[in-house]
PDB file with SEQRES, HELIX, SHEET and CRYST1 records, atoms N, CA, C and O in Angstrom:
SEQRES   1 A   79  MET GLU LYS VAL THR ILE TYR ASN ARG VAL ALA VAL LEU          
SEQRES   2 A   79  ARG ALA ASP CYS GLY VAL SER ARG LYS GLU LEU ALA ASP          
SEQRES   3 A   79  ALA LEU GLY VAL ASN PHE GLN THR ILE GLY TYR ILE GLU          
SEQRES   4 A   79  ARG GLY ASP TYR HIS PRO SER LEU GLU LEU ALA LEU LYS          
SEQRES   5 A   79  MET SER GLN TYR PHE ASN VAL PRO VAL GLU ALA ILE PHE          
SEQRES   6 A   79  SER LEU GLU PRO PHE LYS PRO LEU ARG SER THR LEU SER          
SEQRES   7 A   79  GLU                                                          
HELIX    1 AA1 VAL A   10  CYS A   17  1                                   8    
HELIX    2 AA2 ARG A   21  LEU A   28  1                                   8    
HELIX    3 AA3 PHE A   32  ARG A   40  1                                   9    
HELIX    4 AA4 LEU A   47  PHE A   57  1                                  11    
HELIX    5 AA5 VAL A   61  ILE A   64  1                                   4    
HELIX    6 AA6 LEU A   73  SER A   78  1                                   6    
SHEET    1 AA1 2 TYR A   7  ASN A   8  0                                        
SHEET    2 AA1 2 PHE A  65  SER A  66 -1                                        
CRYST1    1.000    1.000    1.000  90.00  90.00  90.00 P 1           1          
ATOM      1  N   MET A   1       0.740 -23.409   9.623  1.00  0.00           N  
ATOM      2  CA  MET A   1       0.131 -22.130   9.936  1.00  0.00           C  
ATOM      3  C   MET A   1      -0.532 -21.575   8.669  1.00  0.00           C  
ATOM      4  O   MET A   1       0.034 -21.643   7.578  1.00  0.00           O  
ATOM      5  N   GLU A   2      -1.704 -21.042   8.829  1.00  0.00           N  
ATOM      6  CA  GLU A   2      -2.469 -20.501   7.706  1.00  0.00           C  
ATOM      7  C   GLU A   2      -1.877 -19.169   7.243  1.00  0.00           C  
ATOM      8  O   GLU A   2      -1.529 -18.310   8.053  1.00  0.00           O  
ATOM      9  N   LYS A   3      -1.774 -19.021   5.921  1.00  0.00           N  
ATOM     10  CA  LYS A   3      -1.249 -17.775   5.365  1.00  0.00           C  
ATOM     11  C   LYS A   3      -2.308 -16.680   5.491  1.00  0.00           C  
ATOM     12  O   LYS A   3      -3.468 -16.878   5.131  1.00  0.00           O  
ATOM     13  N   VAL A   4      -1.894 -15.536   6.002  1.00  0.00           N  
ATOM     14  CA  VAL A   4      -2.779 -14.389   6.167  1.00  0.00           C  
ATOM     15  C   VAL A   4      -2.698 -13.532   4.914  1.00  0.00           C  
ATOM     16  O   VAL A   4      -1.610 -13.243   4.416  1.00  0.00           O  
ATOM     17  N   THR A   5      -3.852 -13.129   4.410  1.00  0.00           N  
ATOM     18  CA  THR A   5      -3.892 -12.221   3.272  1.00  0.00           C  
ATOM     19  C   THR A   5      -3.988 -10.792   3.792  1.00  0.00           C  
ATOM     20  O   THR A   5      -4.859 -10.466   4.598  1.00  0.00           O  
ATOM     21  N   ILE A   6      -3.085  -9.954   3.320  1.00  0.00           N  
ATOM     22  CA  ILE A   6      -3.136  -8.536   3.667  1.00  0.00           C  
ATOM     23  C   ILE A   6      -3.442  -7.786   2.377  1.00  0.00           C  
ATOM     24  O   ILE A   6      -2.671  -7.824   1.418  1.00  0.00           O  
ATOM     25  N   TYR A   7      -4.570  -7.113   2.376  1.00  0.00           N  
ATOM     26  CA  TYR A   7      -5.009  -6.343   1.214  1.00  0.00           C  
ATOM     27  C   TYR A   7      -4.373  -4.960   1.282  1.00  0.00           C  
ATOM     28  O   TYR A   7      -4.099  -4.445   2.365  1.00  0.00           O  
ATOM     29  N   ASN A   8      -4.142  -4.364   0.113  1.00  0.00           N  
ATOM     30  CA  ASN A   8      -3.528  -3.038   0.123  1.00  0.00           C  
ATOM     31  C   ASN A   8      -4.030  -2.184  -1.037  1.00  0.00           C  
ATOM     32  O   ASN A   8      -4.553  -2.678  -2.036  1.00  0.00           O  
ATOM     33  N   ARG A   9      -3.846  -0.894  -0.856  1.00  0.00           N  
ATOM     34  CA  ARG A   9      -4.209   0.111  -1.864  1.00  0.00           C  
ATOM     35  C   ARG A   9      -2.987   0.883  -2.352  1.00  0.00           C  
ATOM     36  O   ARG A   9      -3.110   2.040  -2.756  1.00  0.00           O  
ATOM     37  N   VAL A  10      -1.839   0.275  -2.320  1.00  0.00           N  
ATOM     38  CA  VAL A  10      -0.611   0.978  -2.687  1.00  0.00           C  
ATOM     39  C   VAL A  10      -0.673   1.461  -4.134  1.00  0.00           C  
ATOM     40  O   VAL A  10      -0.343   2.613  -4.415  1.00  0.00           O  
ATOM     41  N   ALA A  11      -1.089   0.597  -5.049  1.00  0.00           N  
ATOM     42  CA  ALA A  11      -1.143   0.980  -6.468  1.00  0.00           C  
ATOM     43  C   ALA A  11      -2.118   2.129  -6.690  1.00  0.00           C  
ATOM     44  O   ALA A  11      -1.848   3.027  -7.487  1.00  0.00           O  
ATOM     45  N   VAL A  12      -3.245   2.107  -5.994  1.00  0.00           N  
ATOM     46  CA  VAL A  12      -4.246   3.166  -6.132  1.00  0.00           C  
ATOM     47  C   VAL A  12      -3.678   4.488  -5.622  1.00  0.00           C  
ATOM     48  O   VAL A  12      -3.837   5.524  -6.266  1.00  0.00           O  
ATOM     49  N   LEU A  13      -3.028   4.452  -4.486  1.00  0.00           N  
ATOM     50  CA  LEU A  13      -2.455   5.668  -3.915  1.00  0.00           C  
ATOM     51  C   LEU A  13      -1.316   6.199  -4.789  1.00  0.00           C  
ATOM     52  O   LEU A  13      -1.183   7.408  -4.981  1.00  0.00           O  
ATOM     53  N   ARG A  14      -0.498   5.287  -5.316  1.00  0.00           N  
ATOM     54  CA  ARG A  14       0.580   5.716  -6.214  1.00  0.00           C  
ATOM     55  C   ARG A  14       0.017   6.427  -7.431  1.00  0.00           C  
ATOM     56  O   ARG A  14       0.491   7.495  -7.817  1.00  0.00           O  
ATOM     57  N   ALA A  15      -1.014   5.814  -8.038  1.00  0.00           N  
ATOM     58  CA  ALA A  15      -1.628   6.407  -9.229  1.00  0.00           C  
ATOM     59  C   ALA A  15      -2.232   7.762  -8.901  1.00  0.00           C  
ATOM     60  O   ALA A  15      -2.111   8.708  -9.679  1.00  0.00           O  
ATOM     61  N   ASP A  16      -2.881   7.852  -7.750  1.00  0.00           N  
ATOM     62  CA  ASP A  16      -3.510   9.108  -7.342  1.00  0.00           C  
ATOM     63  C   ASP A  16      -2.466  10.218  -7.170  1.00  0.00           C  
ATOM     64  O   ASP A  16      -2.725  11.380  -7.482  1.00  0.00           O  
ATOM     65  N   CYS A  17      -1.291   9.846  -6.671  1.00  0.00           N  
ATOM     66  CA  CYS A  17      -0.224  10.822  -6.450  1.00  0.00           C  
ATOM     67  C   CYS A  17       0.661  11.003  -7.684  1.00  0.00           C  
ATOM     68  O   CYS A  17       1.500  11.903  -7.721  1.00  0.00           O  
ATOM     69  N   GLY A  18       0.477  10.162  -8.679  1.00  0.00           N  
ATOM     70  CA  GLY A  18       1.268  10.269  -9.899  1.00  0.00           C  
ATOM     71  C   GLY A  18       2.734   9.913  -9.729  1.00  0.00           C  
ATOM     72  O   GLY A  18       3.602  10.517 -10.360  1.00  0.00           O  
ATOM     73  N   VAL A  19       3.015   8.922  -8.869  1.00  0.00           N  
ATOM     74  CA  VAL A  19       4.401   8.502  -8.661  1.00  0.00           C  
ATOM     75  C   VAL A  19       4.596   7.076  -9.164  1.00  0.00           C  
ATOM     76  O   VAL A  19       3.693   6.243  -9.088  1.00  0.00           O  
ATOM     77  N   SER A  20       5.776   6.818  -9.671  1.00  0.00           N  
ATOM     78  CA  SER A  20       6.118   5.485 -10.163  1.00  0.00           C  
ATOM     79  C   SER A  20       6.547   4.602  -8.992  1.00  0.00           C  
ATOM     80  O   SER A  20       6.770   5.083  -7.881  1.00  0.00           O  
ATOM     81  N   ARG A  21       6.657   3.313  -9.263  1.00  0.00           N  
ATOM     82  CA  ARG A  21       7.165   2.399  -8.235  1.00  0.00           C  
ATOM     83  C   ARG A  21       8.570   2.819  -7.821  1.00  0.00           C  
ATOM     84  O   ARG A  21       8.910   2.792  -6.638  1.00  0.00           O  
ATOM     85  N   LYS A  22       9.379   3.204  -8.794  1.00  0.00           N  
ATOM     86  CA  LYS A  22      10.757   3.615  -8.502  1.00  0.00           C  
ATOM     87  C   LYS A  22      10.793   4.866  -7.631  1.00  0.00           C  
ATOM     88  O   LYS A  22      11.569   4.932  -6.677  1.00  0.00           O  
ATOM     89  N   GLU A  23       9.968   5.851  -7.945  1.00  0.00           N  
ATOM     90  CA  GLU A  23       9.935   7.083  -7.138  1.00  0.00           C  
ATOM     91  C   GLU A  23       9.506   6.785  -5.707  1.00  0.00           C  
ATOM     92  O   GLU A  23      10.091   7.308  -4.759  1.00  0.00           O  
ATOM     93  N   LEU A  24       8.489   5.948  -5.550  1.00  0.00           N  
ATOM     94  CA  LEU A  24       8.034   5.587  -4.201  1.00  0.00           C  
ATOM     95  C   LEU A  24       9.120   4.815  -3.478  1.00  0.00           C  
ATOM     96  O   LEU A  24       9.411   5.085  -2.312  1.00  0.00           O  
ATOM     97  N   ALA A  25       9.721   3.856  -4.164  1.00  0.00           N  
ATOM     98  CA  ALA A  25      10.782   3.056  -3.545  1.00  0.00           C  
ATOM     99  C   ALA A  25      11.946   3.927  -3.086  1.00  0.00           C  
ATOM    100  O   ALA A  25      12.463   3.753  -1.983  1.00  0.00           O  
ATOM    101  N   ASP A  26      12.353   4.858  -3.934  1.00  0.00           N  
ATOM    102  CA  ASP A  26      13.452   5.754  -3.572  1.00  0.00           C  
ATOM    103  C   ASP A  26      13.100   6.585  -2.338  1.00  0.00           C  
ATOM    104  O   ASP A  26      13.935   6.773  -1.454  1.00  0.00           O  
ATOM    105  N   ALA A  27      11.871   7.078  -2.280  1.00  0.00           N  
ATOM    106  CA  ALA A  27      11.436   7.891  -1.135  1.00  0.00           C  
ATOM    107  C   ALA A  27      11.397   7.073   0.152  1.00  0.00           C  
ATOM    108  O   ALA A  27      11.597   7.613   1.240  1.00  0.00           O  
ATOM    109  N   LEU A  28      11.139   5.765   0.028  1.00  0.00           N  
ATOM    110  CA  LEU A  28      11.013   4.902   1.208  1.00  0.00           C  
ATOM    111  C   LEU A  28      12.298   4.156   1.536  1.00  0.00           C  
ATOM    112  O   LEU A  28      12.400   3.519   2.584  1.00  0.00           O  
ATOM    113  N   GLY A  29      13.286   4.233   0.635  1.00  0.00           N  
ATOM    114  CA  GLY A  29      14.558   3.554   0.883  1.00  0.00           C  
ATOM    115  C   GLY A  29      14.519   2.060   0.647  1.00  0.00           C  
ATOM    116  O   GLY A  29      15.212   1.307   1.332  1.00  0.00           O  
ATOM    117  N   VAL A  30      13.709   1.614  -0.327  1.00  0.00           N  
ATOM    118  CA  VAL A  30      13.634   0.192  -0.670  1.00  0.00           C  
ATOM    119  C   VAL A  30      13.840   0.027  -2.173  1.00  0.00           C  
ATOM    120  O   VAL A  30      13.861   1.009  -2.915  1.00  0.00           O  
ATOM    121  N   ASN A  31      13.989  -1.210  -2.612  1.00  0.00           N  
ATOM    122  CA  ASN A  31      14.113  -1.514  -4.033  1.00  0.00           C  
ATOM    123  C   ASN A  31      12.759  -1.368  -4.699  1.00  0.00           C  
ATOM    124  O   ASN A  31      11.735  -1.684  -4.093  1.00  0.00           O  
ATOM    125  N   PHE A  32      12.737  -0.891  -5.951  1.00  0.00           N  
ATOM    126  CA  PHE A  32      11.454  -0.697  -6.633  1.00  0.00           C  
ATOM    127  C   PHE A  32      10.680  -2.001  -6.782  1.00  0.00           C  
ATOM    128  O   PHE A  32       9.451  -1.981  -6.841  1.00  0.00           O  
ATOM    129  N   GLN A  33      11.376  -3.133  -6.843  1.00  0.00           N  
ATOM    130  CA  GLN A  33      10.692  -4.419  -6.950  1.00  0.00           C  
ATOM    131  C   GLN A  33       9.885  -4.723  -5.692  1.00  0.00           C  
ATOM    132  O   GLN A  33       8.855  -5.394  -5.760  1.00  0.00           O  
ATOM    133  N   THR A  34      10.340  -4.239  -4.566  1.00  0.00           N  
ATOM    134  CA  THR A  34       9.617  -4.441  -3.304  1.00  0.00           C  
ATOM    135  C   THR A  34       8.223  -3.834  -3.397  1.00  0.00           C  
ATOM    136  O   THR A  34       7.256  -4.421  -2.912  1.00  0.00           O  
ATOM    137  N   ILE A  35       8.116  -2.673  -4.010  1.00  0.00           N  
ATOM    138  CA  ILE A  35       6.810  -2.024  -4.163  1.00  0.00           C  
ATOM    139  C   ILE A  35       5.892  -2.900  -5.006  1.00  0.00           C  
ATOM    140  O   ILE A  35       4.719  -3.067  -4.674  1.00  0.00           O  
ATOM    141  N   GLY A  36       6.410  -3.454  -6.084  1.00  0.00           N  
ATOM    142  CA  GLY A  36       5.622  -4.353  -6.924  1.00  0.00           C  
ATOM    143  C   GLY A  36       5.167  -5.587  -6.162  1.00  0.00           C  
ATOM    144  O   GLY A  36       4.018  -6.007  -6.292  1.00  0.00           O  
ATOM    145  N   TYR A  37       6.058  -6.171  -5.368  1.00  0.00           N  
ATOM    146  CA  TYR A  37       5.697  -7.351  -4.572  1.00  0.00           C  
ATOM    147  C   TYR A  37       4.597  -7.017  -3.576  1.00  0.00           C  
ATOM    148  O   TYR A  37       3.675  -7.807  -3.374  1.00  0.00           O  
ATOM    149  N   ILE A  38       4.692  -5.851  -2.957  1.00  0.00           N  
ATOM    150  CA  ILE A  38       3.662  -5.430  -1.996  1.00  0.00           C  
ATOM    151  C   ILE A  38       2.333  -5.228  -2.716  1.00  0.00           C  
ATOM    152  O   ILE A  38       1.298  -5.702  -2.248  1.00  0.00           O  
ATOM    153  N   GLU A  39       2.353  -4.532  -3.845  1.00  0.00           N  
ATOM    154  CA  GLU A  39       1.118  -4.266  -4.587  1.00  0.00           C  
ATOM    155  C   GLU A  39       0.417  -5.555  -4.999  1.00  0.00           C  
ATOM    156  O   GLU A  39      -0.812  -5.629  -4.975  1.00  0.00           O  
ATOM    157  N   ARG A  40       1.189  -6.567  -5.376  1.00  0.00           N  
ATOM    158  CA  ARG A  40       0.606  -7.848  -5.798  1.00  0.00           C  
ATOM    159  C   ARG A  40       0.232  -8.742  -4.619  1.00  0.00           C  
ATOM    160  O   ARG A  40      -0.421  -9.769  -4.803  1.00  0.00           O  
ATOM    161  N   GLY A  41       0.640  -8.359  -3.415  1.00  0.00           N  
ATOM    162  CA  GLY A  41       0.355  -9.183  -2.241  1.00  0.00           C  
ATOM    163  C   GLY A  41       1.338 -10.321  -2.056  1.00  0.00           C  
ATOM    164  O   GLY A  41       1.083 -11.239  -1.276  1.00  0.00           O  
ATOM    165  N   ASP A  42       2.468 -10.274  -2.768  1.00  0.00           N  
ATOM    166  CA  ASP A  42       3.483 -11.314  -2.652  1.00  0.00           C  
ATOM    167  C   ASP A  42       4.410 -11.089  -1.466  1.00  0.00           C  
ATOM    168  O   ASP A  42       5.161 -11.984  -1.079  1.00  0.00           O  
ATOM    169  N   TYR A  43       4.357  -9.891  -0.889  1.00  0.00           N  
ATOM    170  CA  TYR A  43       5.237  -9.537   0.219  1.00  0.00           C  
ATOM    171  C   TYR A  43       4.465  -8.630   1.160  1.00  0.00           C  
ATOM    172  O   TYR A  43       3.785  -7.701   0.724  1.00  0.00           O  
ATOM    173  N   HIS A  44       4.575  -8.904   2.450  1.00  0.00           N  
ATOM    174  CA  HIS A  44       3.950  -8.056   3.462  1.00  0.00           C  
ATOM    175  C   HIS A  44       5.026  -7.143   4.041  1.00  0.00           C  
ATOM    176  O   HIS A  44       6.053  -7.626   4.518  1.00  0.00           O  
ATOM    177  N   PRO A  45       4.805  -5.843   4.006  1.00  0.00           N  
ATOM    178  CA  PRO A  45       5.834  -4.933   4.504  1.00  0.00           C  
ATOM    179  C   PRO A  45       5.984  -5.021   6.017  1.00  0.00           C  
ATOM    180  O   PRO A  45       5.062  -5.409   6.734  1.00  0.00           O  
ATOM    181  N   SER A  46       7.163  -4.653   6.474  1.00  0.00           N  
ATOM    182  CA  SER A  46       7.391  -4.543   7.915  1.00  0.00           C  
ATOM    183  C   SER A  46       6.534  -3.405   8.459  1.00  0.00           C  
ATOM    184  O   SER A  46       6.025  -2.578   7.702  1.00  0.00           O  
ATOM    185  N   LEU A  47       6.387  -3.377   9.753  1.00  0.00           N  
ATOM    186  CA  LEU A  47       5.651  -2.279  10.381  1.00  0.00           C  
ATOM    187  C   LEU A  47       6.325  -0.949  10.061  1.00  0.00           C  
ATOM    188  O   LEU A  47       5.647   0.043   9.793  1.00  0.00           O  
ATOM    189  N   GLU A  48       7.645  -0.924  10.089  1.00  0.00           N  
ATOM    190  CA  GLU A  48       8.382   0.303   9.782  1.00  0.00           C  
ATOM    191  C   GLU A  48       8.062   0.788   8.372  1.00  0.00           C  
ATOM    192  O   GLU A  48       7.802   1.974   8.168  1.00  0.00           O  
ATOM    193  N   LEU A  49       8.082  -0.121   7.400  1.00  0.00           N  
ATOM    194  CA  LEU A  49       7.804   0.264   6.019  1.00  0.00           C  
ATOM    195  C   LEU A  49       6.350   0.695   5.850  1.00  0.00           C  
ATOM    196  O   LEU A  49       6.067   1.644   5.118  1.00  0.00           O  
ATOM    197  N   ALA A  50       5.433   0.012   6.516  1.00  0.00           N  
ATOM    198  CA  ALA A  50       4.020   0.402   6.449  1.00  0.00           C  
ATOM    199  C   ALA A  50       3.823   1.807   7.015  1.00  0.00           C  
ATOM    200  O   ALA A  50       3.058   2.598   6.462  1.00  0.00           O  
ATOM    201  N   LEU A  51       4.505   2.116   8.105  1.00  0.00           N  
ATOM    202  CA  LEU A  51       4.399   3.448   8.705  1.00  0.00           C  
ATOM    203  C   LEU A  51       5.030   4.515   7.812  1.00  0.00           C  
ATOM    204  O   LEU A  51       4.520   5.632   7.725  1.00  0.00           O  
ATOM    205  N   LYS A  52       6.133   4.177   7.151  1.00  0.00           N  
ATOM    206  CA  LYS A  52       6.753   5.119   6.213  1.00  0.00           C  
ATOM    207  C   LYS A  52       5.807   5.409   5.044  1.00  0.00           C  
ATOM    208  O   LYS A  52       5.703   6.547   4.587  1.00  0.00           O  
ATOM    209  N   MET A  53       5.119   4.364   4.567  1.00  0.00           N  
ATOM    210  CA  MET A  53       4.144   4.556   3.479  1.00  0.00           C  
ATOM    211  C   MET A  53       3.012   5.455   3.945  1.00  0.00           C  
ATOM    212  O   MET A  53       2.554   6.327   3.206  1.00  0.00           O  
ATOM    213  N   SER A  54       2.568   5.241   5.164  1.00  0.00           N  
ATOM    214  CA  SER A  54       1.503   6.051   5.736  1.00  0.00           C  
ATOM    215  C   SER A  54       1.914   7.516   5.775  1.00  0.00           C  
ATOM    216  O   SER A  54       1.127   8.393   5.419  1.00  0.00           O  
ATOM    217  N   GLN A  55       3.124   7.781   6.198  1.00  0.00           N  
ATOM    218  CA  GLN A  55       3.630   9.157   6.228  1.00  0.00           C  
ATOM    219  C   GLN A  55       3.763   9.716   4.819  1.00  0.00           C  
ATOM    220  O   GLN A  55       3.392  10.862   4.566  1.00  0.00           O  
ATOM    221  N   TYR A  56       4.287   8.920   3.911  1.00  0.00           N  
ATOM    222  CA  TYR A  56       4.504   9.388   2.537  1.00  0.00           C  
ATOM    223  C   TYR A  56       3.184   9.810   1.893  1.00  0.00           C  
ATOM    224  O   TYR A  56       3.096  10.880   1.290  1.00  0.00           O  
ATOM    225  N   PHE A  57       2.153   8.960   2.025  1.00  0.00           N  
ATOM    226  CA  PHE A  57       0.863   9.247   1.402  1.00  0.00           C  
ATOM    227  C   PHE A  57      -0.022  10.140   2.280  1.00  0.00           C  
ATOM    228  O   PHE A  57      -1.080  10.593   1.844  1.00  0.00           O  
ATOM    229  N   ASN A  58       0.418  10.388   3.517  1.00  0.00           N  
ATOM    230  CA  ASN A  58      -0.324  11.224   4.461  1.00  0.00           C  
ATOM    231  C   ASN A  58      -1.740  10.691   4.713  1.00  0.00           C  
ATOM    232  O   ASN A  58      -2.723  11.433   4.707  1.00  0.00           O  
ATOM    233  N   VAL A  59      -1.799   9.382   4.934  1.00  0.00           N  
ATOM    234  CA  VAL A  59      -3.058   8.712   5.270  1.00  0.00           C  
ATOM    235  C   VAL A  59      -2.778   7.707   6.384  1.00  0.00           C  
ATOM    236  O   VAL A  59      -1.634   7.289   6.558  1.00  0.00           O  
ATOM    237  N   PRO A  60      -3.804   7.313   7.141  1.00  0.00           N  
ATOM    238  CA  PRO A  60      -3.595   6.294   8.170  1.00  0.00           C  
ATOM    239  C   PRO A  60      -3.182   4.955   7.546  1.00  0.00           C  
ATOM    240  O   PRO A  60      -3.545   4.655   6.408  1.00  0.00           O  
ATOM    241  N   VAL A  61      -2.431   4.167   8.287  1.00  0.00           N  
ATOM    242  CA  VAL A  61      -2.004   2.846   7.818  1.00  0.00           C  
ATOM    243  C   VAL A  61      -3.211   2.020   7.380  1.00  0.00           C  
ATOM    244  O   VAL A  61      -3.136   1.274   6.403  1.00  0.00           O  
ATOM    245  N   GLU A  62      -4.332   2.155   8.109  1.00  0.00           N  
ATOM    246  CA  GLU A  62      -5.537   1.374   7.787  1.00  0.00           C  
ATOM    247  C   GLU A  62      -6.141   1.766   6.436  1.00  0.00           C  
ATOM    248  O   GLU A  62      -6.943   1.016   5.880  1.00  0.00           O  
ATOM    249  N   ALA A  63      -5.768   2.919   5.910  1.00  0.00           N  
ATOM    250  CA  ALA A  63      -6.238   3.319   4.583  1.00  0.00           C  
ATOM    251  C   ALA A  63      -5.411   2.654   3.485  1.00  0.00           C  
ATOM    252  O   ALA A  63      -5.810   2.638   2.321  1.00  0.00           O  
ATOM    253  N   ILE A  64      -4.256   2.103   3.865  1.00  0.00           N  
ATOM    254  CA  ILE A  64      -3.376   1.443   2.905  1.00  0.00           C  
ATOM    255  C   ILE A  64      -3.476  -0.074   3.009  1.00  0.00           C  
ATOM    256  O   ILE A  64      -3.523  -0.765   1.991  1.00  0.00           O  
ATOM    257  N   PHE A  65      -3.510  -0.589   4.224  1.00  0.00           N  
ATOM    258  CA  PHE A  65      -3.482  -2.033   4.461  1.00  0.00           C  
ATOM    259  C   PHE A  65      -4.678  -2.481   5.292  1.00  0.00           C  
ATOM    260  O   PHE A  65      -5.145  -1.762   6.175  1.00  0.00           O  
ATOM    261  N   SER A  66      -5.166  -3.690   4.990  1.00  0.00           N  
ATOM    262  CA  SER A  66      -6.315  -4.230   5.715  1.00  0.00           C  
ATOM    263  C   SER A  66      -6.284  -5.758   5.690  1.00  0.00           C  
ATOM    264  O   SER A  66      -5.750  -6.365   4.761  1.00  0.00           O  
ATOM    265  N   LEU A  67      -6.862  -6.366   6.719  1.00  0.00           N  
ATOM    266  CA  LEU A  67      -7.029  -7.816   6.740  1.00  0.00           C  
ATOM    267  C   LEU A  67      -8.299  -8.236   6.006  1.00  0.00           C  
ATOM    268  O   LEU A  67      -8.487  -9.414   5.704  1.00  0.00           O  
ATOM    269  N   GLU A  68      -9.162  -7.275   5.724  1.00  0.00           N  
ATOM    270  CA  GLU A  68     -10.402  -7.510   4.982  1.00  0.00           C  
ATOM    271  C   GLU A  68     -10.300  -6.826   3.627  1.00  0.00           C  
ATOM    272  O   GLU A  68      -9.628  -5.802   3.508  1.00  0.00           O  
ATOM    273  N   PRO A  69     -10.956  -7.373   2.600  1.00  0.00           N  
ATOM    274  CA  PRO A  69     -10.930  -6.693   1.302  1.00  0.00           C  
ATOM    275  C   PRO A  69     -11.508  -5.284   1.427  1.00  0.00           C  
ATOM    276  O   PRO A  69     -12.468  -5.052   2.160  1.00  0.00           O  
ATOM    277  N   PHE A  70     -10.910  -4.365   0.705  1.00  0.00           N  
ATOM    278  CA  PHE A  70     -11.413  -2.999   0.700  1.00  0.00           C  
ATOM    279  C   PHE A  70     -12.696  -2.933  -0.116  1.00  0.00           C  
ATOM    280  O   PHE A  70     -12.851  -3.645  -1.108  1.00  0.00           O  
ATOM    281  N   LYS A  71     -13.605  -2.076   0.310  1.00  0.00           N  
ATOM    282  CA  LYS A  71     -14.792  -1.804  -0.491  1.00  0.00           C  
ATOM    283  C   LYS A  71     -14.342  -1.014  -1.711  1.00  0.00           C  
ATOM    284  O   LYS A  71     -13.355  -0.282  -1.632  1.00  0.00           O  
ATOM    285  N   PRO A  72     -15.040  -1.142  -2.839  1.00  0.00           N  
ATOM    286  CA  PRO A  72     -14.690  -0.310  -3.992  1.00  0.00           C  
ATOM    287  C   PRO A  72     -14.788   1.171  -3.616  1.00  0.00           C  
ATOM    288  O   PRO A  72     -15.661   1.561  -2.841  1.00  0.00           O  
ATOM    289  N   LEU A  73     -13.901   1.984  -4.159  1.00  0.00           N  
ATOM    290  CA  LEU A  73     -13.888   3.405  -3.827  1.00  0.00           C  
ATOM    291  C   LEU A  73     -15.225   4.071  -4.110  1.00  0.00           C  
ATOM    292  O   LEU A  73     -15.655   4.950  -3.364  1.00  0.00           O  
ATOM    293  N   ARG A  74     -15.877   3.658  -5.178  1.00  0.00           N  
ATOM    294  CA  ARG A  74     -17.173   4.247  -5.516  1.00  0.00           C  
ATOM    295  C   ARG A  74     -18.181   4.071  -4.368  1.00  0.00           C  
ATOM    296  O   ARG A  74     -18.911   5.004  -4.034  1.00  0.00           O  
ATOM    297  N   SER A  75     -18.219   2.876  -3.768  1.00  0.00           N  
ATOM    298  CA  SER A  75     -19.168   2.664  -2.675  1.00  0.00           C  
ATOM    299  C   SER A  75     -18.725   3.390  -1.410  1.00  0.00           C  
ATOM    300  O   SER A  75     -19.563   3.826  -0.620  1.00  0.00           O  
ATOM    301  N   THR A  76     -17.420   3.522  -1.212  1.00  0.00           N  
ATOM    302  CA  THR A  76     -16.909   4.255  -0.055  1.00  0.00           C  
ATOM    303  C   THR A  76     -17.260   5.726  -0.151  1.00  0.00           C  
ATOM    304  O   THR A  76     -17.608   6.345   0.855  1.00  0.00           O  
ATOM    305  N   LEU A  77     -17.176   6.295  -1.341  1.00  0.00           N  
ATOM    306  CA  LEU A  77     -17.469   7.720  -1.528  1.00  0.00           C  
ATOM    307  C   LEU A  77     -18.953   8.033  -1.386  1.00  0.00           C  
ATOM    308  O   LEU A  77     -19.321   9.142  -0.997  1.00  0.00           O  
ATOM    309  N   SER A  78     -19.799   7.069  -1.697  1.00  0.00           N  
ATOM    310  CA  SER A  78     -21.231   7.320  -1.619  1.00  0.00           C  
ATOM    311  C   SER A  78     -21.787   7.187  -0.207  1.00  0.00           C  
ATOM    312  O   SER A  78     -22.940   7.540   0.042  1.00  0.00           O  
ATOM    313  N   GLU A  79     -20.974   6.679   0.721  1.00  0.00           N  
ATOM    314  CA  GLU A  79     -21.445   6.511   2.114  1.00  0.00           C  
ATOM    315  C   GLU A  79     -21.497   7.833   2.849  1.00  0.00           C  
ATOM    316  O   GLU A  79     -21.868   7.872   4.022  1.00  0.00           O  
TER     317      GLU A  79                                                      
END                                                                             
């Protein structure tokens, strides 16, 4: 079976909110290493964890995770 790549903006959202991996992990009830694995694409979160992230950052899940590479923020803002 072909490995699916899931792109994410977790690191960008964390930086924007000024929270560390540990702070995010604590808020979501996971180990801080899990956040690092997700950010690097080494681990795909469960639907439950993806929805918790969506609630935490107050953005739709599709703003955090995608099957297609995200456009650079600069080009997204200029649209």
